[in-house]
Every structure is written in C-alpha cells, then in structure tokens.
PDB file of the backbone (N, CA, C, O) and the ligand in Angstrom, with CONECT records:
HET    GTP  A 101      32
ATOM      1  N   MET A   1     122.884 109.096 101.831  1.00  0.00           N
ATOM      2  CA  MET A   1     121.500 108.784 102.219  1.00  0.00           C
ATOM      3  C   MET A   1     120.615 110.015 101.982  1.00  0.00           C
ATOM      4  O   MET A   1     121.036 111.153 102.190  1.00  0.00           O
ATOM      5  N   GLU A   2     119.406 109.761 101.552  1.00  0.00           N
ATOM      6  CA  GLU A   2     118.497 110.857 101.209  1.00  0.00           C
ATOM      7  C   GLU A   2     118.247 111.806 102.393  1.00  0.00           C
ATOM      8  O   GLU A   2     118.219 113.025 102.222  1.00  0.00           O
ATOM      9  N   LEU A   3     118.067 111.241 103.583  1.00  0.00           N
ATOM     10  CA  LEU A   3     117.798 112.067 104.763  1.00  0.00           C
ATOM     11  C   LEU A   3     118.990 112.979 105.058  1.00  0.00           C
ATOM     12  O   LEU A   3     118.819 114.161 105.359  1.00  0.00           O
ATOM     13  N   ASP A   4     120.193 112.420 104.968  1.00  0.00           N
ATOM     14  CA  ASP A   4     121.414 113.218 105.203  1.00  0.00           C
ATOM     15  C   ASP A   4     121.456 114.414 104.277  1.00  0.00           C
ATOM     16  O   ASP A   4     121.702 115.540 104.708  1.00  0.00           O
ATOM     17  N   ASN A   5     121.210 114.160 102.987  1.00  0.00           N
ATOM     18  CA  ASN A   5     121.264 115.241 101.997  1.00  0.00           C
ATOM     19  C   ASN A   5     120.190 116.288 102.268  1.00  0.00           C
ATOM     20  O   ASN A   5     120.426 117.488 102.129  1.00  0.00           O
ATOM     21  N   LEU A   6     119.014 115.819 102.654  1.00  0.00           N
ATOM     22  CA  LEU A   6     117.906 116.733 102.939  1.00  0.00           C
ATOM     23  C   LEU A   6     118.280 117.665 104.098  1.00  0.00           C
ATOM     24  O   LEU A   6     118.042 118.872 104.047  1.00  0.00           O
ATOM     25  N   LEU A   7     118.870 117.075 105.139  1.00  0.00           N
ATOM     26  CA  LEU A   7     119.187 117.869 106.328  1.00  0.00           C
ATOM     27  C   LEU A   7     120.350 118.826 106.108  1.00  0.00           C
ATOM     28  O   LEU A   7     120.575 119.737 106.905  1.00  0.00           O
ATOM     29  N   LYS A   8     121.097 118.611 105.009  1.00  0.00           N
ATOM     30  CA  LYS A   8     122.213 119.526 104.693  1.00  0.00           C
ATOM     31  C   LYS A   8     121.711 120.811 104.054  1.00  0.00           C
ATOM     32  O   LYS A   8     122.448 121.792 103.960  1.00  0.00           O
ATOM     33  N   GLU A   9     120.453 120.805 103.612  1.00  0.00           N
ATOM     34  CA  GLU A   9     119.917 121.996 102.956  1.00  0.00           C
ATOM     35  C   GLU A   9     119.914 123.172 103.927  1.00  0.00           C
ATOM     36  O   GLU A   9     119.502 123.046 105.080  1.00  0.00           O
ATOM     37  N   GLU A  10     120.377 124.303 103.440  1.00  0.00           N
ATOM     38  CA  GLU A  10     120.523 125.467 104.308  1.00  0.00           C
ATOM     39  C   GLU A  10     119.208 125.868 104.972  1.00  0.00           C
ATOM     40  O   GLU A  10     119.184 126.247 106.143  1.00  0.00           O
ATOM     41  N   ARG A  11     118.109 125.781 104.209  1.00  0.00           N
ATOM     42  CA  ARG A  11     116.825 126.230 104.776  1.00  0.00           C
ATOM     43  C   ARG A  11     116.373 125.309 105.908  1.00  0.00           C
ATOM     44  O   ARG A  11     115.443 125.651 106.639  1.00  0.00           O
ATOM     45  N   LEU A  12     117.008 124.153 106.068  1.00  0.00           N
ATOM     46  CA  LEU A  12     116.646 123.260 107.170  1.00  0.00           C
ATOM     47  C   LEU A  12     117.659 123.323 108.306  1.00  0.00           C
ATOM     48  O   LEU A  12     117.580 122.560 109.269  1.00  0.00           O
ATOM     49  N   SER A  13     118.610 124.241 108.179  1.00  0.00           N
ATOM     50  CA  SER A  13     119.606 124.328 109.245  1.00  0.00           C
ATOM     51  C   SER A  13     118.906 124.759 110.531  1.00  0.00           C
ATOM     52  O   SER A  13     118.158 125.737 110.534  1.00  0.00           O
ATOM     53  N   GLY A  14     119.140 124.044 111.603  1.00  0.00           N
ATOM     54  CA  GLY A  14     118.516 124.349 112.895  1.00  0.00           C
ATOM     55  C   GLY A  14     117.127 123.766 113.055  1.00  0.00           C
ATOM     56  O   GLY A  14     116.532 123.860 114.129  1.00  0.00           O
ATOM     57  N   ALA A  15     116.601 123.161 111.990  1.00  0.00           N
ATOM     58  CA  ALA A  15     115.247 122.584 112.096  1.00  0.00           C
ATOM     59  C   ALA A  15     115.293 121.275 112.883  1.00  0.00           C
ATOM     60  O   ALA A  15     116.247 120.505 112.769  1.00  0.00           O
ATOM     61  N   SER A  16     114.263 121.036 113.674  1.00  0.00           N
ATOM     62  CA  SER A  16     114.161 119.770 114.401  1.00  0.00           C
ATOM     63  C   SER A  16     113.604 118.706 113.467  1.00  0.00           C
ATOM     64  O   SER A  16     112.904 119.003 112.499  1.00  0.00           O
ATOM     65  N   LEU A  17     113.931 117.470 113.781  1.00  0.00           N
ATOM     66  CA  LEU A  17     113.486 116.352 112.946  1.00  0.00           C
ATOM     67  C   LEU A  17     112.511 115.488 113.742  1.00  0.00           C
ATOM     68  O   LEU A  17     112.870 114.915 114.771  1.00  0.00           O
ATOM     69  N   LEU A  18     111.288 115.403 113.257  1.00  0.00           N
ATOM     70  CA  LEU A  18     110.285 114.550 113.896  1.00  0.00           C
ATOM     71  C   LEU A  18     109.866 113.483 112.888  1.00  0.00           C
ATOM     72  O   LEU A  18     109.379 113.796 111.802  1.00  0.00           O
ATOM     73  N   ILE A  19     110.059 112.235 113.256  1.00  0.00           N
ATOM     74  CA  ILE A  19     109.680 111.129 112.379  1.00  0.00           C
ATOM     75  C   ILE A  19     108.522 110.378 113.014  1.00  0.00           C
ATOM     76  O   ILE A  19     108.622 109.913 114.149  1.00  0.00           O
ATOM     77  N   LEU A  20     107.429 110.262 112.284  1.00  0.00           N
ATOM     78  CA  LEU A  20     106.300 109.467 112.773  1.00  0.00           C
ATOM     79  C   LEU A  20     106.434 108.072 112.184  1.00  0.00           C
ATOM     80  O   LEU A  20     106.361 107.885 110.969  1.00  0.00           O
ATOM     81  N   ALA A  21     106.628 107.110 113.050  1.00  0.00           N
ATOM     82  CA  ALA A  21     106.786 105.720 112.610  1.00  0.00           C
ATOM     83  C   ALA A  21     105.410 105.063 112.645  1.00  0.00           C
ATOM     84  O   ALA A  21     105.007 104.466 113.643  1.00  0.00           O
ATOM     85  N   ASN A  22     104.707 105.191 111.528  1.00  0.00           N
ATOM     86  CA  ASN A  22     103.341 104.671 111.448  1.00  0.00           C
ATOM     87  C   ASN A  22     103.341 103.150 111.299  1.00  0.00           C
ATOM     88  O   ASN A  22     104.388 102.531 111.103  1.00  0.00           O
ATOM     89  N   LYS A  23     102.164 102.569 111.394  1.00  0.00           N
ATOM     90  CA  LYS A  23     101.939 101.122 111.200  1.00  0.00           C
ATOM     91  C   LYS A  23     102.566 100.279 112.301  1.00  0.00           C
ATOM     92  O   LYS A  23     102.956  99.134 112.074  1.00  0.00           O
ATOM     93  N   GLN A  24     102.659 100.860 113.504  1.00  0.00           N
ATOM     94  CA  GLN A  24     103.230 100.104 114.617  1.00  0.00           C
ATOM     95  C   GLN A  24     102.347  98.934 115.033  1.00  0.00           C
ATOM     96  O   GLN A  24     102.784  98.055 115.776  1.00  0.00           O
ATOM     97  N   ASP A  25     101.100  98.921 114.554  1.00  0.00           N
ATOM     98  CA  ASP A  25     100.199  97.804 114.873  1.00  0.00           C
ATOM     99  C   ASP A  25     100.567  96.537 114.098  1.00  0.00           C
ATOM    100  O   ASP A  25     100.118  95.444 114.442  1.00  0.00           O
ATOM    101  N   ILE A  26     101.384  96.686 113.053  1.00  0.00           N
ATOM    102  CA  ILE A  26     101.738  95.521 112.235  1.00  0.00           C
ATOM    103  C   ILE A  26     102.892  94.762 112.877  1.00  0.00           C
ATOM    104  O   ILE A  26     103.937  95.323 113.205  1.00  0.00           O
ATOM    105  N   LYS A  27     102.657  93.452 113.043  1.00  0.00           N
ATOM    106  CA  LYS A  27     103.683  92.605 113.659  1.00  0.00           C
ATOM    107  C   LYS A  27     104.951  92.665 112.804  1.00  0.00           C
ATOM    108  O   LYS A  27     104.899  92.501 111.585  1.00  0.00           O
ATOM    109  N   GLY A  28     106.070  92.899 113.451  1.00  0.00           N
ATOM    110  CA  GLY A  28     107.337  92.928 112.713  1.00  0.00           C
ATOM    111  C   GLY A  28     107.741  94.332 112.278  1.00  0.00           C
ATOM    112  O   GLY A  28     108.822  94.524 111.722  1.00  0.00           O
ATOM    113  N   ALA A  29     106.870  95.319 112.529  1.00  0.00           N
ATOM    114  CA  ALA A  29     107.244  96.706 112.182  1.00  0.00           C
ATOM    115  C   ALA A  29     108.464  97.109 113.010  1.00  0.00           C
ATOM    116  O   ALA A  29     108.560  96.769 114.189  1.00  0.00           O
ATOM    117  N   LEU A  30     109.388  97.828 112.392  1.00  0.00           N
ATOM    118  CA  LEU A  30     110.549  98.304 113.149  1.00  0.00           C
ATOM    119  C   LEU A  30     110.072  99.261 114.229  1.00  0.00           C
ATOM    120  O   LEU A  30     109.198 100.092 113.984  1.00  0.00           O
ATOM    121  N   THR A  31     110.638  99.147 115.412  1.00  0.00           N
ATOM    122  CA  THR A  31     110.286 100.052 116.506  1.00  0.00           C
ATOM    123  C   THR A  31     111.000 101.393 116.277  1.00  0.00           C
ATOM    124  O   THR A  31     111.935 101.472 115.480  1.00  0.00           O
ATOM    125  N   PRO A  32     110.553 102.448 116.980  1.00  0.00           N
ATOM    126  CA  PRO A  32     111.259 103.727 116.845  1.00  0.00           C
ATOM    127  C   PRO A  32     112.758 103.594 117.133  1.00  0.00           C
ATOM    128  O   PRO A  32     113.574 104.201 116.440  1.00  0.00           O
ATOM    129  N   ALA A  33     113.122 102.815 118.136  1.00  0.00           N
ATOM    130  CA  ALA A  33     114.549 102.654 118.466  1.00  0.00           C
ATOM    131  C   ALA A  33     115.300 101.978 117.319  1.00  0.00           C
ATOM    132  O   ALA A  33     116.428 102.348 116.993  1.00  0.00           O
ATOM    133  N   GLU A  34     114.658 100.990 116.720  1.00  0.00           N
ATOM    134  CA  GLU A  34     115.306 100.295 115.598  1.00  0.00           C
ATOM    135  C   GLU A  34     115.464 101.228 114.394  1.00  0.00           C
ATOM    136  O   GLU A  34     116.472 101.197 113.688  1.00  0.00           O
ATOM    137  N   ILE A  35     114.444 102.053 114.181  1.00  0.00           N
ATOM    138  CA  ILE A  35     114.510 103.001 113.056  1.00  0.00           C
ATOM    139  C   ILE A  35     115.639 104.020 113.291  1.00  0.00           C
ATOM    140  O   ILE A  35     116.366 104.384 112.367  1.00  0.00           O
ATOM    141  N   ALA A  36     115.764 104.466 114.538  1.00  0.00           N
ATOM    142  CA  ALA A  36     116.843 105.420 114.868  1.00  0.00           C
ATOM    143  C   ALA A  36     118.197 104.797 114.558  1.00  0.00           C
ATOM    144  O   ALA A  36     119.110 105.472 114.082  1.00  0.00           O
ATOM    145  N   LYS A  37     118.315 103.511 114.833  1.00  0.00           N
ATOM    146  CA  LYS A  37     119.575 102.809 114.582  1.00  0.00           C
ATOM    147  C   LYS A  37     119.843 102.703 113.072  1.00  0.00           C
ATOM    148  O   LYS A  37     120.946 102.980 112.601  1.00  0.00           O
ATOM    149  N   VAL A  38     118.810 102.297 112.334  1.00  0.00           N
ATOM    150  CA  VAL A  38     118.958 102.149 110.882  1.00  0.00           C
ATOM    151  C   VAL A  38     119.356 103.491 110.256  1.00  0.00           C
ATOM    152  O   VAL A  38     120.192 103.544 109.354  1.00  0.00           O
ATOM    153  N   LEU A  39     118.746 104.569 110.746  1.00  0.00           N
ATOM    154  CA  LEU A  39     119.029 105.896 110.184  1.00  0.00           C
ATOM    155  C   LEU A  39     120.288 106.524 110.780  1.00  0.00           C
ATOM    156  O   LEU A  39     120.723 107.598 110.365  1.00  0.00           O
ATOM    157  N   ASN A  40     120.864 105.824 111.768  1.00  0.00           N
ATOM    158  CA  ASN A  40     122.096 106.296 112.411  1.00  0.00           C
ATOM    159  C   ASN A  40     121.930 107.707 113.002  1.00  0.00           C
ATOM    160  O   ASN A  40     122.815 108.554 112.882  1.00  0.00           O
ATOM    161  N   LEU A  41     120.784 107.930 113.636  1.00  0.00           N
ATOM    162  CA  LEU A  41     120.478 109.281 114.126  1.00  0.00           C
ATOM    163  C   LEU A  41     121.372 109.709 115.289  1.00  0.00           C
ATOM    164  O   LEU A  41     121.610 110.900 115.489  1.00  0.00           O
ATOM    165  N   GLU A  42     121.868 108.731 116.057  1.00  0.00           N
ATOM    166  CA  GLU A  42     122.745 109.064 117.198  1.00  0.00           C
ATOM    167  C   GLU A  42     124.014 109.770 116.711  1.00  0.00           C
ATOM    168  O   GLU A  42     124.620 110.557 117.438  1.00  0.00           O
ATOM    169  N   ALA A  43     124.399 109.475 115.475  1.00  0.00           N
ATOM    170  CA  ALA A  43     125.647 110.040 114.935  1.00  0.00           C
ATOM    171  C   ALA A  43     125.433 111.437 114.356  1.00  0.00           C
ATOM    172  O   ALA A  43     126.377 112.092 113.915  1.00  0.00           O
ATOM    173  N   MET A  44     124.180 111.876 114.366  1.00  0.00           N
ATOM    174  CA  MET A  44     123.877 113.167 113.752  1.00  0.00           C
ATOM    175  C   MET A  44     124.399 114.314 114.627  1.00  0.00           C
ATOM    176  O   MET A  44     124.553 114.171 115.840  1.00  0.00           O
ATOM    177  N   ASP A  45     124.660 115.424 113.995  1.00  0.00           N
ATOM    178  CA  ASP A  45     125.059 116.644 114.695  1.00  0.00           C
ATOM    179  C   ASP A  45     124.218 116.819 115.962  1.00  0.00           C
ATOM    180  O   ASP A  45     122.988 116.860 115.909  1.00  0.00           O
ATOM    181  N   LYS A  46     124.907 116.922 117.100  1.00  0.00           N
ATOM    182  CA  LYS A  46     124.208 116.947 118.404  1.00  0.00           C
ATOM    183  C   LYS A  46     123.327 118.184 118.604  1.00  0.00           C
ATOM    184  O   LYS A  46     122.471 118.212 119.487  1.00  0.00           O
ATOM    185  N   THR A  47     123.549 119.203 117.772  1.00  0.00           N
ATOM    186  CA  THR A  47     122.747 120.419 117.962  1.00  0.00           C
ATOM    187  C   THR A  47     121.346 120.258 117.369  1.00  0.00           C
ATOM    188  O   THR A  47     120.470 121.088 117.611  1.00  0.00           O
ATOM    189  N   ARG A  48     121.137 119.196 116.595  1.00  0.00           N
ATOM    190  CA  ARG A  48     119.816 119.022 115.988  1.00  0.00           C
ATOM    191  C   ARG A  48     118.937 118.127 116.862  1.00  0.00           C
ATOM    192  O   ARG A  48     119.304 116.996 117.181  1.00  0.00           O
ATOM    193  N   HIS A  49     117.783 118.648 117.236  1.00  0.00           N
ATOM    194  CA  HIS A  49     116.829 117.840 118.002  1.00  0.00           C
ATOM    195  C   HIS A  49     116.151 116.860 117.052  1.00  0.00           C
ATOM    196  O   HIS A  49     115.773 117.217 115.936  1.00  0.00           O
ATOM    197  N   TRP A  50     116.006 115.644 117.502  1.00  0.00           N
ATOM    198  CA  TRP A  50     115.259 114.687 116.687  1.00  0.00           C
ATOM    199  C   TRP A  50     114.468 113.762 117.609  1.00  0.00           C
ATOM    200  O   TRP A  50     114.818 113.559 118.771  1.00  0.00           O
ATOM    201  N   LYS A  51     113.411 113.218 117.062  1.00  0.00           N
ATOM    202  CA  LYS A  51     112.585 112.295 117.830  1.00  0.00           C
ATOM    203  C   LYS A  51     111.805 111.418 116.860  1.00  0.00           C
ATOM    204  O   LYS A  51     111.357 111.874 115.808  1.00  0.00           O
ATOM    205  N   ILE A  52     111.652 110.162 117.232  1.00  0.00           N
ATOM    206  CA  ILE A  52     110.812 109.272 116.434  1.00  0.00           C
ATOM    207  C   ILE A  52     109.652 108.845 117.328  1.00  0.00           C
ATOM    208  O   ILE A  52     109.859 108.346 118.434  1.00  0.00           O
ATOM    209  N   ILE A  53     108.450 109.043 116.847  1.00  0.00           N
ATOM    210  CA  ILE A  53     107.270 108.665 117.624  1.00  0.00           C
ATOM    211  C   ILE A  53     106.544 107.541 116.886  1.00  0.00           C
ATOM    212  O   ILE A  53     106.164 107.687 115.724  1.00  0.00           O
ATOM    213  N   GLY A  54     106.361 106.429 117.575  1.00  0.00           N
ATOM    214  CA  GLY A  54     105.628 105.311 116.994  1.00  0.00           C
ATOM    215  C   GLY A  54     104.134 105.610 117.039  1.00  0.00           C
ATOM    216  O   GLY A  54     103.638 106.157 118.024  1.00  0.00           O
ATOM    217  N   CYS A  55     103.423 105.256 115.985  1.00  0.00           N
ATOM    218  CA  CYS A  55     101.986 105.499 115.974  1.00  0.00           C
ATOM    219  C   CYS A  55     101.309 104.503 115.029  1.00  0.00           C
ATOM    220  O   CYS A  55     101.967 103.745 114.317  1.00  0.00           O
ATOM    221  N   SER A  56     100.001 104.531 115.048  1.00  0.00           N
ATOM    222  CA  SER A  56      99.246 103.702 114.116  1.00  0.00           C
ATOM    223  C   SER A  56      97.988 104.432 113.716  1.00  0.00           C
ATOM    224  O   SER A  56      97.173 104.798 114.563  1.00  0.00           O
ATOM    225  N   ALA A  57      97.831 104.642 112.422  1.00  0.00           N
ATOM    226  CA  ALA A  57      96.623 105.303 111.926  1.00  0.00           C
ATOM    227  C   ALA A  57      95.426 104.373 112.105  1.00  0.00           C
ATOM    228  O   ALA A  57      94.288 104.840 112.159  1.00  0.00           O
ATOM    229  N   TYR A  58      95.664 103.072 112.197  1.00  0.00           N
ATOM    230  CA  TYR A  58      94.573 102.111 112.349  1.00  0.00           C
ATOM    231  C   TYR A  58      94.020 102.081 113.759  1.00  0.00           C
ATOM    232  O   TYR A  58      92.811 102.178 113.967  1.00  0.00           O
ATOM    233  N   THR A  59      94.909 101.947 114.719  1.00  0.00           N
ATOM    234  CA  THR A  59      94.431 101.838 116.103  1.00  0.00           C
ATOM    235  C   THR A  59      94.243 103.217 116.730  1.00  0.00           C
ATOM    236  O   THR A  59      93.578 103.357 117.757  1.00  0.00           O
ATOM    237  N   GLY A  60      94.838 104.237 116.100  1.00  0.00           N
ATOM    238  CA  GLY A  60      94.740 105.585 116.658  1.00  0.00           C
ATOM    239  C   GLY A  60      95.823 105.855 117.679  1.00  0.00           C
ATOM    240  O   GLY A  60      95.913 106.950 118.234  1.00  0.00           O
ATOM    241  N   GLU A  61      96.657 104.832 117.927  1.00  0.00           N
ATOM    242  CA  GLU A  61      97.704 105.001 118.926  1.00  0.00           C
ATOM    243  C   GLU A  61      98.628 106.138 118.546  1.00  0.00           C
ATOM    244  O   GLU A  61      99.257 106.118 117.488  1.00  0.00           O
ATOM    245  N   ARG A  62      98.705 107.132 119.421  1.00  0.00           N
ATOM    246  CA  ARG A  62      99.575 108.285 119.226  1.00  0.00           C
ATOM    247  C   ARG A  62      99.373 108.965 117.873  1.00  0.00           C
ATOM    248  O   ARG A  62     100.272 109.636 117.367  1.00  0.00           O
ATOM    249  N   ALA A  63      98.190 108.786 117.295  1.00  0.00           N
ATOM    250  CA  ALA A  63      97.947 109.397 115.991  1.00  0.00           C
ATOM    251  C   ALA A  63      97.998 110.914 116.114  1.00  0.00           C
ATOM    252  O   ALA A  63      98.361 111.621 115.174  1.00  0.00           O
ATOM    253  N   ARG A  64      97.625 111.395 117.294  1.00  0.00           N
ATOM    254  CA  ARG A  64      97.755 112.827 117.534  1.00  0.00           C
ATOM    255  C   ARG A  64      98.989 113.014 118.390  1.00  0.00           C
ATOM    256  O   ARG A  64      99.051 112.520 119.515  1.00  0.00           O
ATOM    257  N   CYS A  65      99.937 113.700 117.883  1.00  0.00           N
ATOM    258  CA  CYS A  65     101.108 113.927 118.717  1.00  0.00           C
ATOM    259  C   CYS A  65     101.411 115.416 118.734  1.00  0.00           C
ATOM    260  O   CYS A  65     100.904 116.193 117.925  1.00  0.00           O
ATOM    261  N   CYS A  66     102.228 115.768 119.657  1.00  0.00           N
ATOM    262  CA  CYS A  66     102.462 117.186 119.881  1.00  0.00           C
ATOM    263  C   CYS A  66     103.919 117.514 119.614  1.00  0.00           C
ATOM    264  O   CYS A  66     104.805 116.757 120.011  1.00  0.00           O
ATOM    265  N   LEU A  67     104.182 118.641 118.943  1.00  0.00           N
ATOM    266  CA  LEU A  67     105.560 119.013 118.663  1.00  0.00           C
ATOM    267  C   LEU A  67     106.357 119.220 119.946  1.00  0.00           C
ATOM    268  O   LEU A  67     107.585 119.138 119.944  1.00  0.00           O
ATOM    269  N   ALA A  68     105.653 119.488 121.036  1.00  0.00           N
ATOM    270  CA  ALA A  68     106.352 119.668 122.311  1.00  0.00           C
ATOM    271  C   ALA A  68     107.087 118.391 122.692  1.00  0.00           C
ATOM    272  O   ALA A  68     108.046 118.431 123.462  1.00  0.00           O
ATOM    273  N   ASP A  69     106.641 117.254 122.154  1.00  0.00           N
ATOM    274  CA  ASP A  69     107.319 115.984 122.424  1.00  0.00           C
ATOM    275  C   ASP A  69     108.787 116.048 122.024  1.00  0.00           C
ATOM    276  O   ASP A  69     109.630 115.342 122.579  1.00  0.00           O
ATOM    277  N   LEU A  70     109.074 116.906 121.053  1.00  0.00           N
ATOM    278  CA  LEU A  70     110.453 117.001 120.577  1.00  0.00           C
ATOM    279  C   LEU A  70     111.424 117.347 121.695  1.00  0.00           C
ATOM    280  O   LEU A  70     112.583 116.933 121.673  1.00  0.00           O
ATOM    281  N   HIS A  71     110.948 118.099 122.661  1.00  0.00           N
ATOM    282  CA  HIS A  71     111.846 118.542 123.732  1.00  0.00           C
ATOM    283  C   HIS A  71     111.633 117.758 125.004  1.00  0.00           C
ATOM    284  O   HIS A  71     112.192 118.095 126.048  1.00  0.00           O
ATOM    285  N   ALA A  72     110.809 116.689 124.923  1.00  0.00           N
ATOM    286  CA  ALA A  72     110.537 115.888 126.133  1.00  0.00           C
ATOM    287  C   ALA A  72     111.733 115.004 126.455  1.00  0.00           C
ATOM    288  O   ALA A  72     111.703 114.257 127.433  1.00  0.00           O
TER     289      ALA A  72
HETATM  290  N1  GTP A 101      98.007  98.331 109.498  1.00  0.00           N
HETATM  291  C1  GTP A 101      98.103  99.613 109.168  1.00  0.00           C
HETATM  292  N2  GTP A 101      97.897 100.002 107.899  1.00  0.00           N
HETATM  293  C2  GTP A 101      98.003 101.317 107.597  1.00  0.00           C
HETATM  294  C3  GTP A 101      98.325 102.275 108.590  1.00  0.00           C
HETATM  295  N3  GTP A 101      98.363 103.493 107.978  1.00  0.00           N
HETATM  296  C4  GTP A 101      98.075 103.284 106.683  1.00  0.00           C
HETATM  297  N4  GTP A 101      97.842 101.979 106.446  1.00  0.00           N
HETATM  298  C5  GTP A 101      97.493 101.339 105.181  1.00  0.00           C
HETATM  299  O1  GTP A 101      98.624 101.373 104.327  1.00  0.00           O
HETATM  300  C6  GTP A 101      98.210 101.514 102.953  1.00  0.00           C
HETATM  301  C7  GTP A 101      98.926 102.693 102.323  1.00  0.00           C
HETATM  302  O2  GTP A 101      98.446 103.850 102.944  1.00  0.00           O
HETATM  303  P1  GTP A 101      98.607 105.275 102.302  1.00  0.00           P
HETATM  304  O3  GTP A 101      97.923 106.239 103.172  1.00  0.00           O
HETATM  305  O4  GTP A 101      98.224 105.189 100.856  1.00  0.00           O
HETATM  306  O5  GTP A 101     100.144 105.551 102.494  1.00  0.00           O
HETATM  307  P2  GTP A 101     101.303 105.793 101.431  1.00  0.00           P
HETATM  308  O6  GTP A 101     102.299 106.612 102.130  1.00  0.00           O
HETATM  309  O7  GTP A 101     100.741 106.302 100.136  1.00  0.00           O
HETATM  310  O8  GTP A 101     101.865 104.330 101.199  1.00  0.00           O
HETATM  311  P3  GTP A 101     102.789 103.474 102.134  1.00  0.00           P
HETATM  312  O9  GTP A 101     104.169 104.066 102.023  1.00  0.00           O
HETATM  313  O10 GTP A 101     102.708 102.084 101.564  1.00  0.00           O
HETATM  314  O11 GTP A 101     102.260 103.534 103.524  1.00  0.00           O
HETATM  315  C8  GTP A 101      96.683 101.646 102.973  1.00  0.00           C
HETATM  316  O12 GTP A 101      96.127 100.382 102.705  1.00  0.00           O
HETATM  317  C9  GTP A 101      96.398 102.071 104.414  1.00  0.00           C
HETATM  318  O13 GTP A 101      95.136 101.657 104.831  1.00  0.00           O
HETATM  319  C10 GTP A 101      98.533 101.839 109.938  1.00  0.00           C
HETATM  320  O14 GTP A 101      98.840 102.573 110.870  1.00  0.00           O
HETATM  321  N5  GTP A 101      98.417 100.496 110.172  1.00  0.00           N
CONECT  290  291
CONECT  291  290  292  321
CONECT  292  291  293
CONECT  293  292  294  297
CONECT  294  293  295  319
CONECT  295  294  296
CONECT  296  295  297
CONECT  297  293  296  298
CONECT  298  297  299  317
CONECT  299  298  300
CONECT  300  299  301  315
CONECT  301  300  302
CONECT  302  301  303
CONECT  303  302  304  305  306
CONECT  304  303
CONECT  305  303
CONECT  306  303  307
CONECT  307  306  308  309  310
CONECT  308  307
CONECT  309  307
CONECT  310  307  311
CONECT  311  310  312  313  314
CONECT  312  311
CONECT  313  311
CONECT  314  311
CONECT  315  300  316  317
CONECT  316  315
CONECT  317  298  315  318
CONECT  318  317
CONECT  319  294  320  321
CONECT  320  319
CONECT  321  291  319
END
C-alpha cells in the first residue's frame, strides 16, 4: 500500500500521521473510523501517533484543526 511505503521512509520515522477526511458533508462519505479500518491503522506500529479528523471545506466543519489534536 502506498501509505505503508511512504511511512517506511527514514525521513518520516517518528513522524505523526494526521489525515483530514474532507467532504464529510457528502452522504455516504466514509467516516474517520471507517477510513482507519480501510487503512488498517490499528495494526500500525504503536509508537506512531495517528489521527483522522473528519471535516468539510464546504460547511467549514473542522476546517481549522489543530496539530495538538494528535495527542488528544
Ligand atoms: N461537498 C464537498 N465538496 C468539496 C469539498 N471539498 C472540495 N470539494 C469539491 O471537490 C472538487 C475537487 O476539489 P479540489 O479542491 O480540486 O480537490 P482535488 O484534491 O484536486 O480533487 P478530489 O480528490 O476530487 O477532491 C471541487 O468541485 C470542490 O469544490 C467538501 O468538503 N465538500
């Protein structure tokens, strides 16, 4: 998987992963939890922080998010 290969890059070792799941206003959009499942993020190395934040550029919902959310 492309994400797996990307995260194996040495320069990304220890980097946190923040995924913005845009277009949440569209009916049928995968939720952050569903996206985490599809990407199998639970199986990822436990030392890597990751978070998926649902947002919508249209409604403005969570369009501004904070990196501090990563540790929430
Ligand atoms: N409903 C909805 N449409 C959006 C949202 N964000 C972007 N779009 C629309 O999605 C289309 C593609 O937007 P782009 O900004 O070009 O994004 P892109 O990454 O180049 O393309 P996509 O991968 O298709 O999103 C445009 O018509 C946007 O108006 C959103 O949060 N909700």
